[in-house]
C-alpha positions as CSV (number, residue, x, y, z in Angstrom):
1,M,137.1,-46.9,-42.3
2,A,136.5,-44.9,-39.1
3,V,133.0,-45.2,-37.6
4,A,131.8,-42.3,-35.6
5,P,130.3,-43.4,-32.2
6,P,126.7,-42.6,-31.7
7,R,126.1,-39.2,-30.1
8,A,124.5,-39.2,-26.7
9,K,121.1,-37.7,-26.8
10,D,120.9,-34.2,-25.1
11,L,118.6,-33.7,-22.2
12,P,115.9,-31.2,-23.0
13,L,116.7,-27.7,-21.9
14,T,113.0,-27.0,-20.9
15,A,113.0,-30.1,-18.6
16,L,116.3,-29.1,-17.0
17,R,115.0,-25.6,-16.5
18,A,111.8,-27.0,-14.9
19,F,113.9,-29.2,-12.6
20,E,116.1,-26.3,-11.5
21,A,113.2,-24.0,-10.8
22,A,111.2,-26.6,-8.8
23,A,114.3,-27.6,-6.9
24,R,115.4,-24.0,-6.1
25,L,111.9,-22.9,-5.2
26,G,110.8,-26.0,-3.3
27,G,107.8,-27.1,-5.4
28,F,106.2,-27.5,-8.8
29,A,103.6,-24.8,-8.3
30,A,106.2,-22.1,-7.4
31,A,108.3,-23.2,-10.4
32,A,105.2,-23.0,-12.7
33,T,104.6,-19.4,-11.5
34,E,108.2,-18.3,-12.2
35,L,108.3,-20.1,-15.6
36,G,104.9,-18.9,-16.7
37,V,103.5,-22.4,-17.3
38,T,101.1,-24.8,-15.4
39,P,102.2,-27.0,-12.5
40,G,101.2,-29.9,-14.7
41,A,103.7,-28.9,-17.3
42,V,106.5,-28.7,-14.7
43,T,105.5,-32.1,-13.5
44,A,105.5,-33.6,-17.0
45,H,108.9,-32.0,-17.7
46,V,110.4,-33.4,-14.5
47,K,109.0,-36.9,-15.1
48,A,110.4,-36.9,-18.6
49,L,113.8,-35.8,-17.3
50,E,113.8,-38.5,-14.6
51,A,112.8,-41.1,-17.2
52,A,115.6,-40.1,-19.5
53,L,118.1,-40.2,-16.7
54,G,116.8,-43.4,-15.2
55,A,117.0,-41.8,-11.7
56,A,114.7,-39.9,-9.5
57,L,115.4,-36.2,-8.7
58,F,112.5,-35.7,-6.4
59,D,110.8,-37.9,-3.7
60,R,107.0,-37.5,-3.8
61,I,105.8,-36.9,-0.3
62,A,102.4,-36.1,1.3
63,K,103.1,-32.3,1.4
64,G,104.6,-32.1,-2.0
65,V,108.1,-33.0,-3.2
66,R,111.6,-33.3,-1.7
67,L,114.9,-33.4,-3.5
68,T,116.7,-36.7,-3.6
69,P,120.4,-36.8,-2.7
70,L,121.1,-36.7,-6.5
71,G,118.9,-33.7,-7.0
72,Q,120.6,-31.9,-4.0
73,R,124.1,-32.5,-5.4
74,V,123.4,-31.2,-8.9
75,L,121.1,-28.2,-8.0
76,P,123.9,-25.6,-7.3
77,E,125.5,-26.3,-10.6
78,F,122.3,-25.9,-12.6
79,T,121.3,-22.8,-10.7
80,Q,124.7,-21.3,-11.5
81,A,124.4,-22.4,-15.1
82,F,120.9,-20.9,-15.6
83,D,121.9,-17.7,-13.9
84,A,124.9,-17.4,-16.3
85,L,122.6,-18.2,-19.2
86,G,120.1,-15.5,-18.1
87,L,122.8,-12.9,-17.7
88,A,124.2,-13.8,-21.2
89,V,120.8,-13.4,-22.7
90,H,120.4,-10.1,-20.9
91,A,123.8,-8.9,-22.3
92,L,122.6,-10.0,-25.8
93,R,119.4,-8.0,-25.5
94,L,121.3,-5.0,-24.2
95,E,123.7,-5.1,-27.1
96,A,120.9,-5.6,-29.6
97,A,118.7,-2.8,-28.3
98,P,121.0,-0.5,-26.2
99,A,118.6,2.4,-26.2
100,V,115.7,0.5,-24.5
101,V,115.7,0.4,-20.7
102,H,113.3,-2.0,-18.9
103,I,112.4,-1.2,-15.3
104,A,110.4,-3.6,-13.1
105,T,108.7,-2.0,-10.1
106,L,105.7,-2.0,-7.7
107,P,102.5,-0.6,-9.1
108,A,102.4,2.1,-6.5
109,I,106.0,3.1,-7.3
110,A,105.2,3.1,-11.0
111,Q,102.2,5.3,-10.6
112,L,103.3,7.7,-7.8
113,F,107.1,7.8,-8.1
114,L,108.1,7.0,-11.6
115,S,105.1,8.3,-13.7
116,P,105.5,12.0,-12.6
117,R,109.2,11.9,-13.3
118,L,109.0,10.3,-16.8
119,P,108.3,13.5,-18.8
120,D,111.5,15.1,-17.4
121,L,113.5,11.9,-18.0
122,R,112.3,11.7,-21.6
123,A,113.3,15.4,-22.1
124,Q,116.7,14.7,-20.6
125,M,117.2,11.5,-22.7
126,P,115.0,11.6,-25.8
127,E,116.9,8.9,-27.5
128,V,116.2,6.4,-24.7
129,V,113.0,4.3,-24.6
130,I,111.8,3.6,-21.0
131,S,109.7,0.5,-20.5
132,I,108.0,0.0,-17.1
133,T,106.5,-3.3,-15.9
134,A,104.5,-3.2,-12.7
135,M,104.6,-6.3,-10.5
136,E,104.0,-7.2,-6.9
137,A,107.4,-8.8,-6.1
138,P,111.0,-8.1,-7.3
139,P,111.9,-10.3,-10.3
140,N,115.0,-12.4,-10.5
141,L,117.1,-10.1,-12.7
142,K,119.5,-12.9,-13.5
143,R,116.7,-14.6,-15.3
144,A,114.0,-11.9,-16.1
145,P,114.3,-9.5,-19.1
146,Y,114.6,-6.3,-17.0
147,D,117.5,-4.0,-16.7
148,L,116.6,-2.3,-13.4
149,S,114.5,-3.3,-10.4
150,L,112.9,-0.6,-8.2
151,F,111.4,-1.9,-5.0
152,Y,111.3,-1.4,-1.2
153,G,113.9,-3.8,0.3
154,D,117.4,-4.2,1.5
155,H,119.2,-5.0,-1.8
156,G,120.5,-2.3,-4.2
157,Q,121.2,1.4,-4.3
158,I,119.1,3.6,-2.0
159,L,117.0,6.1,-3.8
160,A,114.9,7.2,-0.8
161,E,114.5,6.1,2.8
162,D,111.0,4.8,3.7
163,E,109.4,7.0,6.2
164,I,105.7,6.5,7.1
165,F,103.4,9.1,8.6
166,P,99.6,9.9,8.4
167,V,98.5,12.1,5.5
168,C,95.1,13.5,4.6
169,A,93.3,16.4,2.8
170,P,93.9,19.8,4.4
171,A,90.2,20.2,5.5
172,L,90.4,16.9,7.4
173,A,93.8,17.8,8.9
174,A,92.2,20.9,10.5
175,R,90.3,18.6,12.8
176,L,93.3,16.7,13.9
177,H,95.6,18.0,16.7
178,H,97.0,14.9,18.3
179,P,97.5,11.3,17.1
180,A,94.8,10.2,19.5
181,D,92.3,12.2,17.4
182,L,92.6,9.5,14.7
183,V,89.9,7.4,16.5
184,Q,87.4,10.0,15.4
185,V,88.0,9.8,11.6
186,P,88.2,7.1,9.0
187,C,91.7,5.6,8.6
188,L,92.4,4.2,5.2
189,T,94.5,1.0,4.8
190,D,96.4,-0.5,1.9
191,S,96.2,-4.3,2.0
192,A,99.9,-4.8,1.0
193,W,101.0,-2.6,3.8
194,A,98.4,-3.6,6.3
195,G,100.8,-3.4,9.3
196,D,101.8,0.2,8.7
197,W,99.2,1.6,11.1
198,A,100.3,-0.7,14.0
199,L,104.0,0.2,13.4
200,W,103.4,3.9,13.4
201,A,100.9,3.8,16.3
202,A,103.5,2.0,18.5
203,H,105.8,4.8,17.8
204,A,103.4,7.8,18.1
205,L,101.0,6.4,20.7
206,P,103.2,4.3,23.0
207,G,101.2,2.2,25.5
208,Q,97.9,3.0,23.8
209,S,95.7,0.6,21.8
210,F,94.8,1.8,18.4
211,A,93.2,0.0,15.4
212,P,92.4,1.9,12.2
213,R,88.7,2.2,11.3
214,G,88.0,2.6,7.6
215,P,88.1,1.0,4.2
216,V,90.9,-1.2,2.9
217,F,92.3,-0.8,-0.6
218,S,94.3,-3.2,-2.8
219,L,95.8,-0.3,-4.9
220,Y,97.9,2.2,-3.0
221,A,97.6,4.8,-5.6
222,L,93.8,4.6,-5.3
223,A,94.1,5.0,-1.5
224,V,96.2,8.1,-2.0
225,A,93.6,9.5,-4.4
226,E,90.9,8.8,-1.9
227,A,92.8,10.4,0.9
228,A,93.4,13.5,-1.2
229,G,89.6,13.6,-1.9
230,G,88.9,13.7,1.8
231,A,87.8,10.1,2.4
232,G,90.1,9.7,5.4
233,V,93.6,9.5,6.8
234,L,96.1,7.3,5.0
235,M,99.5,6.0,6.2
236,G,101.8,7.7,3.7
237,H,105.1,6.4,2.4
238,G,107.2,9.5,2.0
239,A,108.6,8.9,-1.5
240,L,105.1,8.0,-2.8
241,V,103.2,10.9,-1.4
242,A,105.9,13.6,-1.9
243,G,104.2,15.0,-5.0
244,H,100.8,15.3,-3.3
245,L,102.4,17.0,-0.3
246,A,104.3,19.4,-2.6
247,R,101.1,20.4,-4.3
248,G,99.2,20.7,-1.1
249,A,96.7,18.0,-2.1
250,L,97.8,16.1,1.1
251,V,99.2,17.3,4.3
252,A,100.9,15.6,7.3
253,P,98.8,16.6,10.4
254,F,101.3,15.2,12.9
255,A,105.1,15.6,13.4
256,Q,105.6,11.9,14.3
257,R,107.3,10.0,11.5
258,L,108.7,6.5,11.5
259,R,111.6,5.3,9.3
260,L,111.3,1.7,8.2
261,P,114.3,-0.6,7.6
262,H,113.5,-1.3,3.9
263,A,114.4,1.7,1.7
264,L,113.3,2.4,-1.8
265,R,116.2,0.8,-3.8
266,L,117.3,0.5,-7.4
267,W,119.2,-2.7,-8.4
268,S,120.7,-4.2,-11.5
269,A,122.0,-7.8,-11.8
270,R,125.0,-6.6,-13.9
271,P,127.6,-3.9,-13.3
272,L,126.5,-0.8,-15.1
273,R,129.0,0.6,-17.7
274,S,129.4,4.4,-17.5
275,G,127.6,6.2,-20.4
276,Q,125.3,3.3,-21.3
277,P,121.6,4.2,-21.3
278,V,120.8,1.9,-18.4
279,E,123.6,3.5,-16.3
280,R,122.5,7.0,-17.3
281,V,118.8,6.2,-16.3
282,A,120.0,4.7,-13.0
283,R,122.1,7.7,-12.2
284,W,119.3,10.1,-13.1
285,L,116.8,8.2,-10.9
286,H,119.3,8.3,-8.0
287,G,119.6,12.0,-8.5
288,V,115.8,12.7,-8.4
289,G,115.1,10.2,-5.7
290,G,117.8,11.2,-3.3
Protein backbone atom coordinates (compact mmCIF):
# COMPACT_ATOMS: atom_id res chain seq x y z
CA MET A 1 0.00 0.00 0.00
CA ALA A 2 1.43 3.35 -1.08
CA VAL A 3 2.01 5.88 1.65
CA ALA A 4 1.94 9.54 0.73
CA PRO A 5 4.95 11.46 2.05
CA PRO A 6 4.18 14.23 4.53
CA ARG A 7 3.57 17.56 2.79
CA ALA A 8 6.04 20.27 3.59
CA LYS A 9 4.45 23.10 5.52
CA ASP A 10 3.97 26.26 3.45
CA LEU A 11 5.62 29.46 4.60
CA PRO A 12 3.00 32.07 5.54
CA LEU A 13 2.31 34.51 2.71
CA THR A 14 1.95 37.47 5.10
CA ALA A 15 5.39 36.77 6.55
CA LEU A 16 6.93 36.50 3.08
CA ARG A 17 5.29 39.77 2.10
CA ALA A 18 6.63 41.46 5.25
CA PHE A 19 10.13 40.20 4.50
CA GLU A 20 10.01 41.39 0.88
CA ALA A 21 8.74 44.86 1.80
CA ALA A 22 11.27 45.32 4.60
CA ALA A 23 14.12 44.08 2.41
CA ARG A 24 13.16 46.22 -0.58
CA LEU A 25 12.51 49.37 1.45
CA GLY A 26 15.43 48.94 3.83
CA GLY A 27 13.62 48.75 7.15
CA PHE A 28 10.68 47.50 9.16
CA ALA A 29 9.11 50.95 9.67
CA ALA A 30 9.00 51.70 5.94
CA ALA A 31 7.56 48.24 5.27
CA ALA A 32 4.89 48.80 7.92
CA THR A 33 3.83 52.06 6.25
CA GLU A 34 3.51 50.40 2.85
CA LEU A 35 1.64 47.37 4.20
CA GLY A 36 -0.63 49.36 6.51
CA VAL A 37 0.44 47.56 9.69
CA THR A 38 2.63 48.40 12.70
CA PRO A 39 6.42 47.99 12.70
CA GLY A 40 5.92 45.47 15.50
CA ALA A 41 3.76 43.35 13.22
CA VAL A 42 6.43 43.37 10.51
CA THR A 43 9.07 42.41 13.10
CA ALA A 44 6.93 39.54 14.36
CA HIS A 45 6.28 38.25 10.83
CA VAL A 46 9.97 38.35 9.93
CA LYS A 47 10.99 36.61 13.16
CA ALA A 48 8.40 33.87 12.56
CA LEU A 49 9.67 33.41 9.01
CA GLU A 50 13.28 33.18 10.16
CA ALA A 51 12.27 30.66 12.84
CA ALA A 52 10.44 28.53 10.27
CA LEU A 53 13.43 28.64 7.93
CA GLY A 54 16.02 28.13 10.62
CA ALA A 55 18.09 30.91 9.05
CA ALA A 56 18.44 34.67 9.46
CA LEU A 57 17.27 36.99 6.71
CA PHE A 58 18.33 40.20 8.45
CA ASP A 59 21.25 41.17 10.64
CA ARG A 60 20.14 43.45 13.49
CA ILE A 61 22.50 46.42 13.69
CA ALA A 62 22.59 49.64 15.72
CA LYS A 63 20.95 51.70 12.97
CA GLY A 64 18.26 49.16 12.10
CA VAL A 65 18.53 46.02 10.01
CA ARG A 66 20.68 44.78 7.15
CA LEU A 67 20.01 41.92 4.77
CA THR A 68 22.06 38.77 5.26
CA PRO A 69 23.65 37.20 2.16
CA LEU A 70 20.69 34.79 2.04
CA GLY A 71 18.21 37.68 2.14
CA GLN A 72 20.10 39.52 -0.59
CA ARG A 73 20.07 36.47 -2.87
CA VAL A 74 16.34 35.76 -2.63
CA LEU A 75 14.99 39.34 -2.57
CA PRO A 76 14.88 39.89 -6.39
CA GLU A 77 12.80 36.73 -6.89
CA PHE A 78 10.33 37.67 -4.18
CA THR A 79 10.01 41.23 -5.49
CA GLN A 80 9.32 39.88 -8.96
CA ALA A 81 6.82 37.37 -7.56
CA PHE A 82 4.86 39.93 -5.50
CA ASP A 83 4.87 42.39 -8.40
CA ALA A 84 3.41 39.66 -10.61
CA LEU A 85 0.84 38.78 -7.93
CA GLY A 86 -0.13 42.43 -7.58
CA LEU A 87 -0.59 42.82 -11.32
CA ALA A 88 -2.64 39.61 -11.44
CA VAL A 89 -4.90 40.92 -8.65
CA HIS A 90 -5.21 44.20 -10.52
CA ALA A 91 -6.25 42.34 -13.68
CA LEU A 92 -8.82 40.40 -11.68
CA ARG A 93 -10.28 43.60 -10.22
CA LEU A 94 -10.38 45.14 -13.68
CA GLU A 95 -12.23 42.18 -15.15
CA ALA A 96 -14.63 42.00 -12.20
CA ALA A 97 -15.48 45.74 -12.23
CA PRO A 98 -14.47 47.05 -15.66
CA ALA A 99 -16.49 50.27 -15.42
CA VAL A 100 -14.72 51.55 -12.27
CA VAL A 101 -11.52 53.57 -12.74
CA HIS A 102 -9.38 54.27 -9.68
CA ILE A 103 -7.02 57.27 -9.84
CA ALA A 104 -4.35 58.09 -7.25
CA THR A 105 -3.07 61.66 -7.20
CA LEU A 106 -1.78 64.56 -5.11
CA PRO A 107 -4.42 66.43 -3.05
CA ALA A 108 -3.66 69.64 -4.98
CA ILE A 109 -4.07 67.89 -8.32
CA ALA A 110 -7.31 66.27 -7.15
CA GLN A 111 -8.77 69.59 -6.05
CA LEU A 112 -7.44 71.99 -8.67
CA PHE A 113 -6.90 69.89 -11.80
CA LEU A 114 -9.22 66.89 -11.63
CA SER A 115 -12.23 68.19 -9.72
CA PRO A 116 -13.14 70.96 -12.22
CA ARG A 117 -12.91 68.43 -15.07
CA LEU A 118 -14.97 65.62 -13.52
CA PRO A 119 -18.43 66.93 -14.52
CA ASP A 120 -17.40 66.96 -18.18
CA LEU A 121 -15.78 63.53 -17.84
CA ARG A 122 -18.95 62.10 -16.30
CA ALA A 123 -20.98 63.64 -19.10
CA GLN A 124 -18.70 62.10 -21.70
CA MET A 125 -18.63 58.67 -20.02
CA PRO A 126 -21.75 58.32 -17.83
CA GLU A 127 -21.30 54.55 -17.58
CA VAL A 128 -17.86 54.89 -15.95
CA VAL A 129 -17.41 55.40 -12.20
CA ILE A 130 -14.37 57.54 -11.35
CA SER A 131 -12.80 56.97 -7.92
CA ILE A 132 -10.09 59.40 -6.79
CA THR A 133 -7.74 58.87 -3.85
CA ALA A 134 -5.54 61.77 -2.74
CA MET A 135 -2.10 60.92 -1.35
CA GLU A 136 1.22 62.66 -0.91
CA ALA A 137 3.41 60.23 -2.87
CA PRO A 138 2.83 58.04 -5.92
CA PRO A 139 1.74 54.51 -5.02
CA ASN A 140 3.38 51.36 -6.34
CA LEU A 141 0.83 50.53 -9.03
CA LYS A 142 2.17 46.99 -9.25
CA ARG A 143 0.87 46.44 -5.72
CA ALA A 144 -1.73 49.14 -4.96
CA PRO A 145 -5.36 48.90 -6.17
CA TYR A 146 -5.24 51.93 -8.49
CA ASP A 147 -5.56 52.01 -12.27
CA LEU A 148 -3.89 55.36 -12.91
CA SER A 149 -1.36 57.51 -11.08
CA LEU A 150 -1.34 61.29 -11.67
CA PHE A 151 1.65 63.05 -10.13
CA TYR A 152 4.47 65.44 -10.93
CA GLY A 153 7.50 63.37 -11.85
CA ASP A 154 9.50 61.83 -14.66
CA HIS A 155 7.56 58.59 -15.15
CA GLY A 156 4.56 58.23 -17.44
CA GLN A 157 2.72 60.17 -20.12
CA ILE A 158 3.00 63.96 -19.92
CA LEU A 159 -0.31 65.75 -19.41
CA ALA A 160 1.19 69.20 -18.82
CA GLU A 161 4.63 70.69 -18.34
CA ASP A 162 5.24 72.19 -14.90
CA GLU A 163 5.79 75.92 -15.19
CA ILE A 164 5.99 78.06 -12.07
CA PHE A 165 5.34 81.80 -11.86
CA PRO A 166 3.92 84.23 -9.27
CA VAL A 167 0.14 84.71 -9.20
CA CYS A 168 -2.09 86.98 -7.14
CA ALA A 169 -5.41 88.79 -7.10
CA PRO A 170 -5.81 91.54 -9.73
CA ALA A 171 -5.91 94.33 -7.13
CA LEU A 172 -2.57 93.25 -5.69
CA ALA A 173 -1.06 92.79 -9.15
CA ALA A 174 -1.69 96.46 -9.87
CA ARG A 175 0.98 97.30 -7.28
CA LEU A 176 3.60 95.02 -8.84
CA HIS A 177 5.67 96.21 -11.82
CA HIS A 178 8.94 94.31 -11.43
CA PRO A 179 9.90 91.08 -9.61
CA ALA A 180 11.89 93.17 -7.13
CA ASP A 181 8.58 94.65 -5.93
CA LEU A 182 7.79 91.31 -4.24
CA VAL A 183 9.76 92.41 -1.18
CA GLN A 184 6.92 94.86 -0.45
CA VAL A 185 4.08 92.31 -0.31
CA PRO A 186 3.33 89.01 1.47
CA CYS A 187 4.54 85.97 -0.47
CA LEU A 188 2.65 82.77 0.28
CA THR A 189 4.50 79.45 0.43
CA ASP A 190 3.29 75.87 0.13
CA SER A 191 5.26 73.60 2.48
CA ALA A 192 5.47 70.74 -0.04
CA TRP A 193 6.99 73.07 -2.65
CA ALA A 194 8.96 75.28 -0.29
CA GLY A 195 11.83 75.63 -2.76
CA ASP A 196 9.71 77.14 -5.54
CA TRP A 197 10.41 80.75 -4.62
CA ALA A 198 14.18 80.24 -4.60
CA LEU A 199 14.10 78.48 -7.98
CA TRP A 200 12.02 81.18 -9.60
CA ALA A 201 13.95 84.05 -7.96
CA ALA A 202 17.24 82.65 -9.27
CA HIS A 203 15.69 82.81 -12.75
CA ALA A 204 13.87 86.16 -12.48
CA LEU A 205 16.20 88.02 -10.10
CA PRO A 206 19.70 86.75 -10.99
CA GLY A 207 22.38 87.86 -8.58
CA GLN A 208 19.86 89.25 -6.10
CA SER A 209 18.97 87.88 -2.69
CA PHE A 210 15.29 87.20 -2.18
CA ALA A 211 13.44 85.38 0.59
CA PRO A 212 9.62 85.23 0.60
CA ARG A 213 7.93 86.90 3.54
CA GLY A 214 4.52 85.54 4.37
CA PRO A 215 2.50 82.59 5.68
CA VAL A 216 3.21 78.94 4.91
CA PHE A 217 0.41 76.52 3.98
CA SER A 218 0.30 72.74 4.09
CA LEU A 219 -2.52 72.57 1.51
CA TYR A 220 -1.78 74.07 -1.88
CA ALA A 221 -5.47 74.48 -2.72
CA LEU A 222 -5.91 76.62 0.41
CA ALA A 223 -2.90 78.73 -0.56
CA VAL A 224 -4.46 79.26 -4.00
CA ALA A 225 -7.74 80.32 -2.41
CA GLU A 226 -5.90 82.74 -0.10
CA ALA A 227 -4.00 84.23 -3.02
CA ALA A 228 -7.26 84.71 -4.93
CA GLY A 229 -8.66 86.41 -1.84
CA GLY A 230 -5.86 88.97 -1.83
CA ALA A 231 -3.72 87.55 1.00
CA GLY A 232 -0.52 87.71 -1.02
CA VAL A 233 1.45 86.41 -3.98
CA LEU A 234 1.75 82.66 -4.48
CA MET A 235 4.11 80.70 -6.67
CA GLY A 236 1.68 79.15 -9.11
CA HIS A 237 2.03 75.81 -10.86
CA GLY A 238 0.59 76.39 -14.31
CA ALA A 239 -1.69 73.36 -14.56
CA LEU A 240 -3.09 73.94 -11.06
CA VAL A 241 -3.87 77.65 -11.36
CA ALA A 242 -5.05 77.60 -14.99
CA GLY A 243 -8.73 77.68 -13.99
CA HIS A 244 -8.26 80.65 -11.68
CA LEU A 245 -6.30 82.49 -14.38
CA ALA A 246 -9.00 81.78 -16.97
CA ARG A 247 -11.70 83.17 -14.64
CA GLY A 248 -9.63 86.21 -13.75
CA ALA A 249 -9.55 85.31 -10.04
CA LEU A 250 -5.77 85.22 -10.31
CA VAL A 251 -3.37 86.99 -12.64
CA ALA A 252 0.34 86.61 -13.36
CA PRO A 253 1.90 90.04 -12.73
CA PHE A 254 5.26 89.20 -14.35
CA ALA A 255 6.30 87.66 -17.64
CA GLN A 256 9.06 85.51 -16.15
CA ARG A 257 8.15 81.81 -16.01
CA LEU A 258 10.32 78.85 -15.11
CA ARG A 259 9.76 75.34 -16.47
CA LEU A 260 10.63 72.61 -13.97
CA PRO A 261 11.96 69.20 -15.04
CA HIS A 262 9.14 67.18 -13.46
CA ALA A 263 5.98 67.40 -15.57
CA LEU A 264 2.45 66.42 -14.61
CA ARG A 265 2.32 62.79 -15.75
CA LEU A 266 -0.22 60.00 -15.99
CA TRP A 267 0.97 56.43 -15.50
CA SER A 268 -0.44 52.93 -15.44
CA ALA A 269 1.43 49.77 -14.45
CA ARG A 270 -0.24 47.75 -17.19
CA PRO A 271 -0.58 48.35 -20.94
CA LEU A 272 -3.95 49.96 -21.60
CA ARG A 273 -6.20 48.14 -24.04
CA SER A 274 -7.98 50.37 -26.53
CA GLY A 275 -11.63 50.92 -25.68
CA GLN A 276 -11.40 49.86 -22.04
CA PRO A 277 -12.73 52.43 -19.53
CA VAL A 278 -9.25 52.96 -18.06
CA GLU A 279 -7.78 53.61 -21.50
CA ARG A 280 -10.65 55.92 -22.43
CA VAL A 281 -10.25 57.94 -19.21
CA ALA A 282 -6.48 58.16 -19.71
CA ARG A 283 -6.94 59.33 -23.31
CA TRP A 284 -9.54 61.90 -22.23
CA LEU A 285 -7.29 63.27 -19.49
CA HIS A 286 -4.42 63.56 -21.91
CA GLY A 287 -6.64 65.54 -24.25
CA VAL A 288 -7.81 68.03 -21.62
CA GLY A 289 -4.40 68.32 -19.94
CA GLY A 290 -2.32 68.77 -23.04
